N, C-alpha and C positions, 0 to 999 in steps of 0.2 A: 091221456096215456103218456106215461113217462118215457123218455128216450135214454135215460141213464139209470143204472142199477148198481147199488152199493153192497159190497160184501165185507164182513169184518170178523176177525178172529182175535185171539189174545195178542198175537205178535205181528199181524199183517192186516192191511185193509186194501181193497181193490174197488175200482169202478169200471163197469163195462157199458158201452153205449150200444143202442139198438142198430145203428148203421154199421154193417159189417160185423156185428157181435164182437167189436174190438175192445180189448183191454186198453183203457186210457189213463189209468192211474194205479200205481202199486207203491204203497207206503209201509215203512216199518213201524214198530211199536211207538217210536218217538215222533212219528209223523213226517219223517223225511221221505221225499219223493225219490224213487229209484228208477222210474220209467222215463224215457225221453218224452218231453211234452210237446212234440211236434214243433214245426218252425219252418223257416224258408229253406233250410238245407234238406229237409225231408218232412212233408206235412202229415206223417202218420205216426202211430205209436207202436202197435203190435198187430198188424193185419193178419187175418187168416188167408192162406193161399189155397184156392180151389176154383175150378177143377184142374188147374195146371199150376206147376211150380216153375218160375222163371219164364223165359220166352219160348215160343214155338217158332220154327222157321217161317219167315214171312208173316208172323203174327196170325197164322192160319192153322186151325184144327181141321184135320182131314179124317174122314170116316166114310167107308162104304161108297167111295166115289164122289162124295160131296165135300165142299169146303165151307168153313165157318170162320168168321172173324173172331179171333180170341187174343185179347191183349195180355201183356205180361202179368203173371200171377193170377190170371182169371178174374172173374166178376164178383165173387162172393164178398170181397172186402168192401164193395160199393153198394151192396144190396141191404135192404131193411129186413132184419130178422125179427121173428115173433118170440116173445118171452113165453115159454110154455110151462116153466116152473120157476117161481121166485121165492127165495128164502133168505134168511140173514147170512147164511154161510154157503149157499148153493144156488146156482142159477143155470137154467137150461134155455138156450136160444136156438131157434130153428129157422131154417130156410128150405123151402121146397121148390122143385122145378115149376115153372109156369111158362106162359107164352113168350115172355121176354127171355128167359134162360134158354128155352128150346130153339130160339132163333140163332143162338151161337153155340149151343151145346146140346146135341140131339139125344139126351138120355134123361129119363126120369130119375130123381134122386131125392133123398132127405138128408140134409146136413145139420147135425146138432153140434153146438159148442156148449160143453158142460164145464162150468167154472165152480170150484170149491175151495174154501179156505179152512185151514185147521192149524192151530199152533202158530208157527211163524212161516207157513208155506202156502203157496197157491198152486193148485193143479188145474190144468186145462186139457180136457179130453175132446178130441174131434171124432165124432161118430158119423161115418158115411153109410147110408143104407140104400140098397138098390131095390126099389119097389116095383121095378119093371119086369118084363118077361124075357128080356135078353141080357147079355152081359153088359156091364158098365166099366168104362176105363177112365181113370182120373189120376191126378196128383194131389197131394195134401201136404201143406207145410205151415209151420209157425214162423213168425217174423218179429219177435219182440225186440225192441230197441231199449237199451239201458243207458243211463247217464254215463258219460265219459268226459271228464273225471267222475268216478263213482263217489268220491269224497271231496269236499271243497278244499281248494288249496293244494291238491296233489297234482303234479305234472302228469300229462297223458302218458308219457313214457314210463311212469312208475306204475303201470298196470300190466297185468298178465292174465292169460287164460291157461288153466292147468287141467289137463285131461286125466281121467281116472285110469287110463290104460296107455301103455306105450303105443304110440301111433307109428306104424312102419309102412303105411301105404303111400299114396301119392295124392296130389291135388290135381284139379282140372283147370286149365286156362279158360278165360272168358274173353270172347271176341264179339262185340256188339250184342251182348246179352246171351250168346250161344256158347256152348262148351267146345273147347278145342283140346289139343293133345295134352296128356298127363304131364305133370312137371313135379319135381321134388317138393316135398313139404318145406315151408320156410322156417322150420324149427326141428330140433332134434329130440325126439322122444315124447315128452309129456308137457313141457312148458313152452307156451307161445308168448313171447314178449310183444306187447302192443305198441304200435307206432303208426303215425299217419301214412308213412311210406308203404306199410303193408297193404294198403288198399288203393295204391296208385293205379293198378290195373283191374279194379273192381273187386268182387268178393273172393274170399278164400273158400273154395268148393271142395269138400272132402266126401267122395263117394264111399259107401260101405265103411263108415267110420267104426273103429273098434270100440271106442269108449261109449259108455251109456250116461256119462255125466261129465260136467266140467265145473270148475270154480272160476269165478271172475273176481280178481283181487285188486284192490288198491293198496300200494305199499308205502311204508315210511321211507325216508332217506336211508335208513339202516337196512332196509329190505324186509322188514317185518310186515305182516298183514295188518292194515289199518281198518279196512272194511272189505267184506266179501259177501258174495251171494253164490249159490249153487244152482245150476240148471241141469236137470236130468230129463230123460225121455225113455219111452217104451213104444215099440212098434215102428218108430222112425228108423231108417237105416243110413241116411245121409245127413250131412251137416254143412251149413253155410255160416260164415262169419263175415260181416260186412260193416263198413262205414262209408259215408259219402266220400268219393275220391276228391282230394283237395282239402280235406279237413272238415270235421263236424263234431259237435259235442255229444255223440252217441256211438255205441257199438251194438250191433245186432248179433245174437246167438240163435241160430235158426235150425231146429230139427226139421228134416224133410223126409217125405216119401215121394220119390221122383225128383227130377231136376229139369233144368232147361234142356232143349233139344241139342244134340251134337250139331256142329256146323254142317256136317254132311248128311243130316237126316231130314227128310221132308215127306215121310210116309204116313200111313194110317196111324191114328192115335194108339190102336191096340199093338202096333209094332214098335212103338217108341221105347227105347231102353229104359228099364226101371219103372215102368208104369204100373199102377195098382189096378187090378182087374177084380171085379166082384161079380159073382154069378147072380142070377135072378133070385131075389129074396134075401140075399146075404147082407151082412153088416161088417164093418171093420172099425175098431176103436184104436186111436193113437193118442198118447198122452205125453205132455211135457209139464214139468214142475219147476217152480222157483222156491228155494228155501233161503230165508234171510238169516 
């Protein structure tokens, strides 16, 4: 049984591994790798975040008077998914609850990751289904890391992220992985210049982001776009932007549904701010895309 699956379209190719159903390669038509290829700074590529996004207080999920050990970003990224549909341009990977998952997450679930390529774009749909007889609470997130610099020979400071809508909200602070008081956004309007200092205090966390897409651009010395990719999303309402504090050759653009716990929250998972709740028998699909 293969543990890696290749997808190819006219302008893009991708590779997904069975462990974590994780995207591990994303190349353009010329064969240039655009995804971070793991390394000592961060040993992942683009993990799926489920059933929580970020940290819970005390790394503990609480429900109905019980406590369950739950690490940052959940367990799905470290579990082996089953390939239930394999094609040249579409792949469906599935994870179901089992005794191992129920020891830390007391809900039945079906988690599908649906990868599809067309033209010069990749779409990734996360579908969560509640096959149980009671409500399910979860967080869902994407965590793709892209090369930074995006183009060889371009200084990291000659990169930017451009939002499709004027952003007038605020960011949230991060303290030991938990969310603290709101703070002003570190940019004015739509253009976020990238620099290593941006991530000195961990991720830039934007709740209820107004935009539905961003472009990630590498610029020439004259300020023209040398290479660019666009990340868009549907169903997700929050956004994280992260690189390893202290400097690393990647930047993550992360659409989320739910975030880490606030520093003052340690209650039942159903009471956690921003949590996704599914009724018995319901499903929810959330999609992010990369256009090259």
